[in-house]
C-alpha positions as CSV (number, residue, x, y, z in Angstrom):
1,M,29.7,-36.1,-5.2
2,P,27.7,-36.8,-2.0
3,R,24.8,-34.4,-1.6
4,I,23.3,-32.9,1.6
5,A,20.2,-30.7,1.8
6,L,20.4,-28.2,4.6
7,V,16.7,-27.6,5.4
8,T,15.3,-24.2,6.2
9,A,11.9,-22.6,5.5
10,I,11.0,-20.1,2.9
11,A,10.2,-17.6,5.7
12,A,13.6,-18.3,7.5
13,H,15.9,-18.6,4.5
14,A,18.0,-15.5,5.4
15,L,17.8,-15.9,9.2
16,D,19.9,-19.0,9.9
17,E,23.2,-17.6,11.1
18,D,24.8,-21.1,11.2
19,M,24.2,-21.8,7.5
20,P,27.2,-19.9,6.0
21,A,29.8,-21.5,8.2
22,L,28.3,-25.0,7.8
23,L,28.2,-24.6,4.0
24,R,31.8,-23.5,3.9
25,A,33.0,-26.5,6.0
26,L,31.0,-29.0,4.0
27,H,32.2,-27.6,0.6
28,A,35.8,-27.8,1.9
29,L,35.3,-31.5,2.4
30,G,34.0,-32.0,-1.2
31,I,30.4,-32.3,-0.2
32,D,27.6,-30.8,-2.3
33,A,25.6,-29.0,0.4
34,Q,22.5,-27.1,-0.8
35,V,20.1,-25.0,1.2
36,R,16.5,-26.0,0.6
37,A,13.2,-25.0,2.2
38,W,11.0,-27.7,3.5
39,D,8.0,-25.9,2.2
40,D,9.3,-25.5,-1.4
41,P,7.2,-28.0,-3.5
42,T,9.8,-28.0,-6.3
43,V,12.5,-29.8,-4.3
44,A,13.2,-33.4,-5.2
45,W,14.3,-34.7,-1.8
46,A,15.2,-38.2,-3.1
47,R,18.2,-36.6,-4.9
48,F,19.9,-36.0,-1.5
49,D,21.9,-38.6,0.5
50,L,21.2,-36.7,3.7
51,V,18.4,-34.3,4.6
52,L,19.5,-32.2,7.6
53,L,17.0,-30.2,9.6
54,R,18.5,-26.8,10.3
55,S,16.0,-24.0,10.4
56,P,12.4,-25.0,9.4
57,W,11.3,-22.5,12.1
58,D,7.8,-21.9,10.9
59,Y,6.8,-25.5,11.6
60,T,5.0,-24.7,14.9
61,T,2.3,-22.9,13.1
62,R,2.1,-25.5,10.3
63,F,2.7,-28.6,12.4
64,S,0.5,-31.1,10.5
65,E,2.0,-30.1,7.2
66,F,5.5,-30.3,8.6
67,S,4.9,-33.7,10.2
68,H,3.7,-35.0,6.9
69,W,6.7,-33.6,5.1
70,C,9.1,-35.3,7.7
71,E,7.4,-38.6,7.2
72,T,7.6,-38.4,3.4
73,V,11.3,-37.4,3.4
74,A,12.2,-40.1,5.9
75,N,10.8,-42.7,3.5
76,I,12.9,-41.6,0.6
77,A,16.1,-40.2,2.1
78,T,18.0,-40.2,5.4
79,L,16.6,-37.5,7.7
80,L,18.7,-36.1,10.5
81,N,17.9,-36.2,13.2
82,P,15.8,-39.3,12.6
83,L,12.0,-39.1,12.4
84,E,11.5,-40.9,15.7
85,V,13.7,-38.3,17.5
86,V,11.9,-35.3,15.8
87,R,8.5,-36.6,16.8
88,W,9.5,-37.1,20.4
89,N,11.4,-33.9,20.8
90,V,9.1,-31.3,19.3
91,D,6.6,-31.9,22.2
92,K,8.0,-30.5,25.4
93,R,6.3,-33.2,27.5
94,Y,9.5,-35.1,27.0
95,L,10.6,-33.0,30.1
96,A,8.4,-35.2,32.3
97,Q,10.3,-38.3,31.0
98,L,13.6,-36.8,31.8
99,E,12.4,-36.0,35.3
100,A,11.2,-39.6,35.7
101,L,14.8,-40.7,35.1
102,G,16.1,-38.5,37.9
103,I,17.3,-35.7,35.7
104,P,16.6,-32.2,37.3
105,I,14.4,-30.0,35.1
106,V,12.8,-26.7,35.6
107,P,9.6,-27.6,37.4
108,S,7.0,-28.2,34.7
109,D,3.2,-28.7,34.6
110,F,1.2,-29.3,31.4
111,A,-2.3,-28.4,30.2
112,L,-4.0,-30.0,27.2
113,P,-7.0,-28.9,25.1
114,G,-10.1,-29.8,27.1
115,D,-8.5,-28.9,30.4
116,D,-10.1,-26.2,32.5
117,A,-7.8,-23.2,32.4
118,G,-8.8,-21.8,35.8
119,T,-8.3,-25.2,37.5
120,I,-4.9,-25.7,36.0
121,L,-3.8,-22.2,36.9
122,D,-5.0,-22.5,40.5
123,E,-3.1,-25.8,40.9
124,V,0.1,-24.4,39.5
125,L,0.0,-21.3,41.7
126,A,-0.6,-23.5,44.7
127,A,2.2,-25.9,43.8
128,H,4.7,-23.1,43.7
129,P,3.8,-20.6,46.5
130,Q,7.3,-19.0,46.5
131,A,7.4,-18.3,42.7
132,A,6.9,-14.6,41.9
133,E,6.6,-15.2,38.1
134,F,5.6,-17.9,35.7
135,V,6.2,-18.8,32.1
136,I,3.5,-20.1,29.9
137,K,4.4,-21.5,26.5
138,P,3.1,-24.1,24.0
139,V,4.4,-27.6,24.3
140,I,5.0,-27.5,20.5
141,G,6.7,-24.2,20.0
142,A,10.1,-22.7,19.1
143,G,11.9,-19.3,19.3
144,S,9.8,-18.1,22.2
145,R,6.7,-17.7,20.0
146,D,3.5,-17.5,22.0
147,A,5.6,-17.7,25.2
148,R,5.0,-15.1,28.0
149,R,6.4,-14.4,31.4
150,H,3.7,-13.4,33.8
151,R,3.9,-11.8,37.3
152,R,2.1,-13.9,39.9
153,G,-0.6,-11.3,40.5
154,T,-1.7,-11.0,36.9
155,H,-4.2,-13.9,37.2
156,A,-6.5,-12.6,34.5
157,A,-3.7,-12.2,31.9
158,M,-2.4,-15.7,32.7
159,R,-5.9,-17.2,32.4
160,E,-6.5,-15.4,29.1
161,H,-3.2,-16.7,27.7
162,L,-4.1,-20.3,28.7
163,V,-7.6,-20.0,27.3
164,R,-6.5,-18.5,24.0
165,L,-4.0,-21.3,23.3
166,L,-6.0,-24.2,24.7
167,D,-9.0,-23.0,22.6
168,A,-6.7,-23.1,19.6
169,G,-6.1,-26.8,20.2
170,R,-2.5,-26.3,21.6
171,G,-1.0,-28.0,24.7
172,L,0.8,-25.8,27.2
173,L,3.8,-25.9,29.5
174,L,3.7,-23.9,32.7
175,Q,6.9,-23.2,34.7
176,P,7.9,-21.0,37.6
177,Y,10.3,-18.4,36.3
178,L,13.8,-19.0,37.7
179,D,15.1,-15.5,38.1
180,R,18.8,-16.4,38.1
181,V,18.5,-16.4,34.3
182,D,18.2,-12.6,34.5
183,T,21.7,-12.3,35.8
184,E,23.4,-15.5,34.6
185,G,21.5,-16.3,31.4
186,E,21.1,-19.8,30.0
187,T,23.9,-22.2,29.2
188,A,23.5,-24.2,25.9
189,L,25.8,-27.1,25.5
190,L,26.3,-28.5,21.9
191,Y,27.0,-32.1,21.1
192,F,28.0,-33.5,17.7
193,D,27.9,-37.3,17.3
194,G,27.4,-37.6,21.0
195,Q,30.6,-35.7,21.9
196,F,30.6,-32.3,23.6
197,S,31.7,-29.6,21.1
198,H,31.2,-26.1,22.7
199,A,28.8,-24.0,24.8
200,I,27.3,-20.6,24.7
201,R,25.5,-18.2,27.0
202,K,22.1,-17.0,26.0
203,G,20.8,-13.9,27.7
204,P,17.2,-13.7,29.1
205,L,14.6,-13.8,26.4
206,L,11.3,-13.1,28.2
207,H,10.4,-9.9,30.0
208,A,7.6,-9.7,32.6
209,D,4.1,-9.0,31.1
210,A,5.6,-8.4,27.6
211,D,3.6,-9.5,24.6
212,P,4.9,-12.6,22.8
213,T,7.2,-12.1,19.8
214,R,5.5,-11.9,16.4
215,A,8.7,-12.8,14.6
216,L,9.8,-16.4,13.9
217,F,12.0,-16.2,17.0
218,A,12.8,-13.7,19.7
219,A,16.0,-11.8,19.4
220,E,18.9,-13.4,21.3
221,H,22.1,-12.1,22.8
222,I,24.7,-14.9,22.4
223,T,28.2,-15.1,23.7
224,A,30.7,-18.0,24.1
225,R,30.8,-19.7,27.5
226,T,32.8,-22.3,29.2
227,P,30.2,-24.5,31.1
228,G,30.7,-25.2,34.8
229,A,31.7,-28.8,35.7
230,D,28.2,-29.4,37.1
231,E,26.6,-28.1,33.9
232,R,28.7,-30.4,31.8
233,E,28.0,-33.4,34.0
234,L,24.2,-32.8,33.8
235,A,24.3,-32.3,30.0
236,D,26.3,-35.5,29.6
237,R,23.7,-37.4,31.7
238,V,21.0,-36.1,29.4
239,I,22.8,-37.3,26.3
240,A,23.5,-40.6,27.9
241,A,19.8,-41.1,28.8
242,L,18.5,-40.7,25.2
243,P,18.8,-44.3,24.1
244,S,16.4,-45.3,26.9
245,L,13.8,-42.7,25.7
246,V,13.8,-42.9,21.9
247,D,14.3,-46.0,19.9
248,T,16.8,-45.1,17.1
249,D,20.4,-45.4,16.3
250,Y,22.9,-43.5,18.5
251,P,24.7,-41.2,18.8
252,L,22.7,-38.4,17.3
253,A,24.4,-36.2,14.7
254,Y,23.6,-33.1,16.8
255,A,22.0,-32.2,20.1
256,R,21.7,-29.1,22.3
257,V,21.0,-29.1,26.1
258,D,19.8,-25.8,27.5
259,L,20.4,-25.3,31.2
260,I,19.6,-22.7,33.8
261,R,20.4,-22.5,37.5
262,A,17.8,-22.9,40.2
263,A,17.6,-20.7,43.2
264,N,20.1,-23.0,45.1
265,G,22.6,-22.6,42.2
266,S,22.2,-26.2,40.8
267,P,21.7,-26.6,37.1
268,C,18.5,-27.9,35.7
269,V,17.3,-28.7,32.1
270,L,15.2,-26.0,30.5
271,E,15.0,-27.7,27.1
272,L,16.6,-30.4,25.1
273,E,16.9,-29.4,21.4
274,L,17.2,-32.3,18.9
275,A,15.0,-31.3,16.0
276,E,16.0,-27.9,14.6
277,P,18.2,-26.0,17.1
278,S,20.6,-23.2,16.3
279,V,24.1,-24.6,17.1
280,F,26.0,-21.3,17.2
281,L,28.8,-22.3,14.9
282,D,30.3,-18.8,14.8
283,H,30.9,-18.9,18.6
284,D,33.6,-21.5,18.5
285,P,36.5,-21.6,15.9
286,G,36.3,-25.3,15.3
287,A,32.6,-26.0,15.6
288,A,31.6,-25.9,11.9
289,D,34.5,-28.2,11.0
290,R,33.5,-30.7,13.7
291,F,29.9,-30.7,12.6
292,A,30.9,-31.1,9.0
293,Q,33.2,-34.0,9.8
294,V,30.3,-35.8,11.6
295,L,28.1,-35.3,8.5
296,A,30.9,-36.5,6.2
297,H,31.2,-39.7,8.4
298,R,27.5,-40.3,8.1
299,L,27.7,-40.1,4.3
300,A,30.6,-42.5,4.3
301,T,28.8,-45.1,6.4
């Protein structure tokens, strides 16, 4: 019987809401799917035909350890998505590469350890004079951990946030806050094997001047959504652009494109999730079966 490891983390084992539906769908196809934590040293990863990243959501605080684990597993089993994709996607500086291809993104500036926090902050504020609020978050981060939404006038708090993370050796992403997300939310479009599967609406996650979440991820309000034609067209462009950005086999087993609307109403890319995204299987009746069929095909080939 073919065997798949669905990878979580010890700290996230009971938190992955996609896992039950995916397990049922894989078992129905005669596939031995087992949930295993990446940080469980007793797991023999070579026993699995596929090792599927699903919810290793503590990796951002243990990044060197997780990176080493990914490299080890990729040498003894088939890691999905592939190692090259994971390495590229966990660092949000990929947004600059998307923008260079003409893909609209949320305006993004970056700061790296060694940069002067005050200089970076002044430059970003000057570059976006109409922005009333800004988001600062790590370039390697997930679940809104260490992300904060700041009002423009809270210069001291913004600088403290920058300094704290830069001094910890973490790169940062700075973006003007696009306030249409407060009324319209985000649209996340899910793709399996390069084909559009379904979409959801995610409500706003960050509140002005609130402290960052201390949990593995911020609580989310999710509902099913039919994407607009312009959102679907943009997400399709992003998926089509991937072969020019990362050298690996395509299509990818799974991908998620997160969009929000700018002040003029046009969609732009907030994030592209290719490493460990929630795929919201419970929000579309056929989604788990579609995903399971893609994985079954990978096993067969």
